[in-house]
N, C-alpha and C positions, 0 to 999 in steps of 0.2 A: 435420782437424777444427778448427772454429773455436774459438778460445780466448776464451770469454766469461768474464765475471767469476764466474759460477757454477762453471765448470770450474776457474777459478783457485782458488776455494775448495776444490774437490775435490782439486786438486793439492797442497794443503797437508796432506792426509792423509799423503802420503809425506814431506813436509818435516818435519812436526811430530814424527815418530817419531825421527828420528835425533838519572843519571839525573834531573834532575827539575825540572818547572815548579812553582814554589812559590807558595803563598799566604803573604804576609808578614804577621806578626801584630805590630802596633805595640806592644802592651802587653808583649810579650816580647822585642822587638828581635831577632826571629829571621827567617830567610829563608823565602820561599815563593812554605809552606803546609803456629746453628740458630735459626729465627725465634722471637722472643719478643714478647709484647705489650708495647708501650712507651707510657709516658705522657709528656705534655708539660705541665709546670707553667706556670701563667700564663694570663690570658685572651687571646683572639684579638685580633689587630690587623689593620688593613687591609693586604692584600698587594698589591692591585691599585689603581692610581691612574688617574684618568680618561684615556681615550684621545682625548678631544676637545679641540680648541683653543678658547680663548675667542674669541668672535666678533670682538672688537676687536683681536685680535693676529694678525699675519701675520708669522711669523719669516722671516728672510732665508734664501736658499738656502744649504745647507751644501756642496753639491758644487762644488768648484773647477772641474770640467770644464764645469759649466753657467754659472758666473759669469765664467769667463775663456775667451773664445772663441779664444784663441791656443794653448791647450793641446792637444797631440796625444798619441795613445797608439800605441805605447809612447813614454815620454819618453826622455831620454838614459839609457843604462844602461852601466855600466863592469863588465865581467865577465871571469872567467877560467874555464878548464875543468880544475879540479884532478883528481887521480887518487888522492886520499887515501881511506883506509878501504875502498873497493870500486872498484878500477880497472876492473872488468868492465862498469860501467854508465856512461852519460853523466852528466856533472855540469856544472852551471853555478853559479857563485857570484859575488858582488860586490854592486854597489849599483844601486838604482833612484834616480836623481837627479830628485826631484820638482820641485825648483827649485834655485837657486843655493846655498841654505842647507840644504836638507832631503835627507838621503841615507839610504836604508833598505837595510839589509843583508839578503840572502837567500842560501840555498844549496839548490839543487835537485838531487835524486838521481833518475835515471831508474829505471824499474821493472826488476827482474830477470825479469819475465815475458818481456821481449824476448829473453832468452837461451835460451828454450825453442825446441826444434826445431819445435814445432807453431805457434809464433807467426808471424803474417803481418801485417806492419805496415800493408799497404794495406787489410786487412780488419778487423783487431782493434784497437779503441780501448782505451786504458789510462786508467783514471780518474786524476784529479789531486787530491791532498790538500794543502791549505794547513794548516800546523801553527802554532798560536799558544800560546806558553807564558804563564804567569800572572804573579804578582807582587803588585801591578802593577810592572812594570819589570824582569822576569826574562827572560833571553835564551832563545830557542828552541834554542840550542846545548845547553842542559841536556838537553832531550829527545833531541837528536841523539846526544850522547855518553853519556848515562846510561840511556836508555830504549828508544826505538823507532827510532832512526836507524841507519844502516849503521856508525857509528863507535863504537869503544871504545878506551880508553887504559888498559892494564893492565900489571902487572908482567911482565917478559919471561920469568921463570922461575917454577917452582912455589914457593909460599911457604906458611907456616903461617897459616891463616885467623884464628888467635887473636891475631896480633900487633896492636899498636896502629895506628890510622890514620896517625899520624905516621911510624911505622917503615915501614909499607907504602909510603907516598909517597916514601920515600928510596930505594926499590929501583929498579933500571933498568927503564924502561917501554918499551912500544912500541904503535903504533897497530895495531889488529886489526879485522877485519870481523865485524860482528854478524850471526849467521845468522838471527836472528828479526826483522830489521829490517822495518819496514812497507813499504819499497819492494819487498818480495817480491810485493806485490799491487797496487801503485799507484806513480805518480810522486809524490814527496813534496817539498814545498818548506817549509823552515824559515825563518820570517820573524822578524827581531828588531824588535819593535814593542811599545809606542809608541816614537816617535822619542826617542833617548836611551838606549834599551835595547841591551845587548850591543854590537855593532859599528856600530849605527845612530847617527847624530848630526845635530843640527840643533835648531830650535826645538821645545820639548817641549809636548805637550798636558797638560791637567790633569784630564781625565775620559775615560771610555770613549766618550761621545758625541763629544767633541772629536777622538778618534783614528779615528772611523769612516771618514771620507772618505779619510784617508791609507791605511788598510788596504785600502779598495776600489780606490784607484788603484794600489797595489802589486800587488794580485791581477790587475787589468787588465793591467798592464805585463808581469808574468811570464807570464800566460796568452798574451798576444800574442806574446811572444818564443818560447815553447815551440811555439805554433801555427805560427809561421813556420818554425821548425826542423823540425817535422814535415812540413810541406808540401815543404820542400827535400829531404827524404829520400824523399818520395812516400808518407808514412805518414798514417794517419787522425789527425785532430785530436781531442784529448780532448773527449768529449761529456758527461762527468760531473765535476763539481767539488764536493768536500766540504770543509767547514771543521771541523777538529778541534783540540782542545787540552785543557788541564786547569787546575784550581785557579781562579785569577782569570779564566781564559778563560771561566768560567761567566758572568761579566759581559760579557767581550768578544764571544764568538762569537754569542750570540743577537742582540745589537745589530748586529754586523757583517753577519750573515746577513740580518736584516730590511732593513738599509740596502741590501744587494746586491739583495734582492728588488724593492725599490721602484726602485732605479736601473736594474734591467733594464727596467722599464716606461718609465722616462724615456728610456733609450737606444732602446727599440723605437719610441717616438713621435717621435724626433728624427733627421731625416736629417742634420743638421749634426754631431751627436755621432758618428754612424756614419761619416760621411765623414772625421772626424778620428781614426778608428781605434778608438773605444770599441765594445764588444760586449756582448751579453747573456751573462753568465756562466751556464753550464748547471748551476744549483745542484741537486745531488743530495740533500744533507742535511747535518746537523750532528751532531757527536759530542763529548761533553765528559766528561772523567774527573775525579771528585772535585771538582766545581765549586762555586764560591760563586755562588749565583744570587740569593738573597733573604735578607739578613742577619737580618731579623726572624723569618723562618720557620725558619731553620737554627740560630741561636744556642741556643735552648732544648734542642737535642738533645745538647749537651755532657754533660748529665746522663745521658742514655741510654747513650752510648758509654762514659762514664767508670764508670757504676755498674750498668748492666743489660745489657751486651752479652754475646756469647758468649765473650769474652776475660776474663781476671781483672780485677777492679775496680781502678781507678787511685787511687781515693780511699778514705778511711776511711768507715765508716757515718755518723759524725758529719758529715763533709764532704759526703757524698752527700745527707743530709737538708737540710743548709744550702743546698746548690746547688739542690735541688728547691723548697724552701719559702721561700727568701729571695732568692737570686741570680736565678733564673729569673723570678719575678714582678717584681723590680726591672728586669730586662732588658726585659720586656714593657711595663712602664709607660714606661720611657725611650724605647723604640722608638715607642710611640704618640705621645709628645710630640715626638719627632723628626719624625714624619710629619705631625703636626697643627700644627706650629709656624707653618706658612704654607701656603697652598693651592698645590699643585704645578700647573704649567701644562699638563703633558702626560704621556703615558706615556713609555716609553723613547725613542720617536721621535715627533715631531709632524710627520708628513709624509704623512698618509693622505688628504689632501683632493684632491689632483690629481696628474697624471702628468707635469707639466712642471718641478716643483721639489721637491727633497728638502730639507726644512727641519727643523732641530733647534731645539726651543724652549729659551729661556734658563731656568735653574733656580736662581735666587739663594738658594733655601732650603737648598741642599745644605750650606753651610758653617756652619749655625746651631750655636750652643753646645749646644743640646739633642741634636744628633746626635753631637757629641763626647762628651757625657755618656753617651749610649747605648752608644757603643763601649766606654767604660770599664766601664760596668755589666755588659755582656754578656760581657766577657772577664775578669770578676773571678776566675774559677776557674782560669785557665790557669797561674798561678804555684804552684798547690798541689802539683802532682805532681812526682816525681822522674824521670819517664820521659825517656829520652835525647832523644826527638823527638816533636813533636806530629803527626808524619806516620806513626807506627807504634806502636801501643799494646801490641804483644805483648811479653811478658817476654824480655829478652835482645836486644831490637832494637838495631841499630846504624845510624848515619847512612849514607845512600847515598853511596858513594865519589865524591869530587870530584877525583880525581887528575888528570883531564884539564885542569884550569884552567890550570896553569902552562904546559902545552904550547900552549894557545890564546893565551898571552901571548908566545910565542916569535916572533922574526923569521922563522924557517923557516915557521911556519904562516901568518903574515900574508902573506907573499910568495905562498904556494901558493893562497890563496883570494881574494886581492885586498883585504885590509883596508887602509883609508886610513891614511897616515902619522899618527902621534900619537894614534891611537885605541887605548886600552888596554882589554882585556877584563875586565869584572866580570860575575859571574853575574847579579847583580841591582843595579839602579841606585838608590842612595839618593835622587838628585835626582828621578827619575820617581816613586818611591814617595811622597816628600814632597809633590810637586805634586798627586797624586791624593788624598792624605790631606787637603790643604788644602781640597778641595771636598767632603770626606766621600763620595767616590765609592763606597766600599765600603759604608758604613752607610746612607746616606739614599737610595740608588738601588737599583733592582731590575731583574733581567733577566726577570721574570715576564711583563710585558706583551709583550715581544718573543717569548718562548717561546709564549705563547698565540696571537699573531698567526701565527707560523710554522706551528704545529700546525693552526690553522684554514685556513691556505693550503695544507695537505696537504704541507708540507715534512717529510720524515722526521727525527725527533729521537731520538738515542741518548744516554742518560745512564747512564754506568757508574761504579761506585764500588768501590775496594778496601775491604774491610770492616774493615781494621785501622787505617784512617786516623782520626785524632781531629779535626783541624781543619776538614775538609770531609767529615764522616762520612756513611756510607750512610743512616743514619736520617734525616738532614736532607735529603739528596737525594730520598729516597722521599717525605718529607713535602711537599716542593715539588712533585713530580710528581703527587701525589694532589690537591693544592690547585689545580692549574692549571684555569682555567675556559675550556674549549674544547668543541667538538662531541663529542669522545670522552671527556669527563670521567667520565660514568657507566660507560661500558664499562671504562675503566681502573680505576675504583674496584672493579668486580666481578671484575676479572682476578685469578687466583690465581698465585702464583709457581710456576714449574716448574723442574726441574733443568736445568742447562745444562752441557755438556761439550765438550771438544775431542778429536779422534781421533788416536791414535798411528799410527805406520807399520804396526804389526801389526794395527791395527783395534780395539784396546782404546780405550774412551772414558774420559777422565779427568774426573771431576766437578770443575767449576771455579767454579760459582756458581749463583745463582738468577735466573731471568728473569721479569719481569713486563711484559706487553706488550698493547697494544690499539691497533688502527689504526696510525697513524704515530708512536706514542710507545712507546719501549722503555726499560725500566730494568733494568740488569744489576748485581747484587751479585756481586763477584768475591772468592772466598775467599782468605784468607791473602795479602792484598796490602795494602800501605800506600798512601800518597798518590799515588805514581807507579806505577800499575798495571803498565805494561810492564816496569819494572825487576824487579818481584817475580814476575810471571806472564807471561813473554815469549811462550810458545807460545799461551796462552789469549788474550792480547790481540791477537796477530796473527790468530788464527782469528776472533775477534770482528770485526775490521776487514774481513776477507775476506767474511764473511757480510753485513755491513752494506752494503758496496759492491756485492755481488752482487744482493741483493734488498731493500735498504733496510730490513731487519728481521733479527732473529736467530731461530734455531730450534734 
C-alpha cells in the first residue's frame, strides 16, 4: 500500500498512544519570546501599507543569483553525517558556504517514515520542512533540542522534578531520542539564520527583508543536496516543501515564503538560472507558532491575556484598568505616529511588478525615534508581573529546560556535526538582535502584507498558538488572522471555532484545542501550552503537522 501523507497521519494514531524559539523582549532583557469575548482598547491604526511602488523608484534586484551570473546552486557545502539523537535516520549537518565570508549552519534529519516496512522510496515522496526559530537571532537548535527535533539532553537517571534548575543541570546527562519529533512525518532541516545566529557566521543582516535572499539560497542549496542524494538512492525527490517556525518567525516566514513564491517565477522564466542549478521550490505552505506578525495589532492584547483569559489574572484590578485605559491607548497613538512618521515605500516586499527581478524597497523610516517610543509605550506593562516567564502565564510555570546548551558548546558535539573552529554556541545572539533593533524591524514593519499575498495566491497558511503564552498570545494571533484582507476574509470571519483533538493508540480522542478555518487559512488554539507548543504538547503538535502536510488543512 502506498504510504501517502494521509496514511502517515493515520499511522500516528498508533504512535500517539504509546525547547524553544524565542521572541526577545528588549524592555525586559529576556530571551525569545474557554472562549470569552475580549476587548481591545485604543483606536484602530493602519495594519496594511501600500503594496505599490512609487513610479519614480525602481529598487535594485535583491537576489544575488540574478545579479551575480557566476553563482551556481548548490554552492560549496561542508557537511558531515552525524548519528546523534537518532542513528536510525539519515542526517546531514554542516555549512552552506554562500561566499568566502558567509557560512550558514544547518542540520537535516531524514524522516522515520522510511523505516516503515510499507515505505517504497521509488514511489513515496516525503515532504521537506525547513524550520526557522525566532529571536531575532535565536538558533534553530533550540527547537531541535527542546521542542520538535529528534534530540533531547536529559538527566541520565530519575530525579525529583521539584529540584531547582541549577541542581538538575549538575546531574549526569545523556543524549536521548525524542519519540514525538517532527521527522516522524517529514524530512526536517533546522537552519541557523539570520547569519550570526547559532553556529552560522559572517556579515550580519539588520532586517527580515535583508535576510530573505540568504534564507532562499540556503533552502535552494539544501534542497538540491537532498534531491541529489535521493536520486543517487533511486528515491523520489521531495515534491512538497513547507516553511515552519515560531515567535519572531512570524516576521521571517511570511516574507521568506513570499520571496520564494516570486523567485519561483523568476527561475521558471530564466533558462540561465535553471542551467546554473536553481529550481522552483515546491512550496506546500507555511506554519507559524505563537508568532509576532504585526506589532500594532498584537500589542493591545496584553490586556486580554493578562486580565481576561481563561487563566488566573496576572495583574491587580488597578493594573488591569490602567493597562486598558492608559497603556493601550498610548500604545495605539505611538504606533500611529510610528507608521505615519514618513510614507512607507512598499509592502513587505516590493517585487510584484515583473518576473525577472525580485526587488526589496528601501525603508529608511524604520529607525525613526517615533517607532522606538512606540516600542517603549506598548511594552509598558511587561515589568509589572512576577510571573517566571512571559512564555507561560500558568501558576507554577517553570522555564523550559536549557540543559543542552553546555553540550552544544563541547568539542565532542562540534566535531560530530561539523561546527567551524572558533564558533561558540549561544542560544540567542545579542549582535543580531541589536542589529534588527537598530532598524526597528519588530515595531515598524509587519508580515501582514506578505500573509495576505500568500493567502490570495492560495498558499496554505497555518497559525497555531499555545494559549498560555503571554508575549505572542493567541488573542493577538486571532486578531491578526481576522484582520487579514484577502479573498477569504469574510468566510474566515464567519467561521466558528470547533473542537480539535488527537487520537491515542486505543482510539480515544484527546481534546487539544480549538480550530478556526476557512479556505487556505487555519488558526489553531492549543490548550495548556506556552510559547513553545511542541515542548508542552508534543503529541498534539506532531498530529497537527501530519494533518497539515497531508491535506494542507486540519480536521
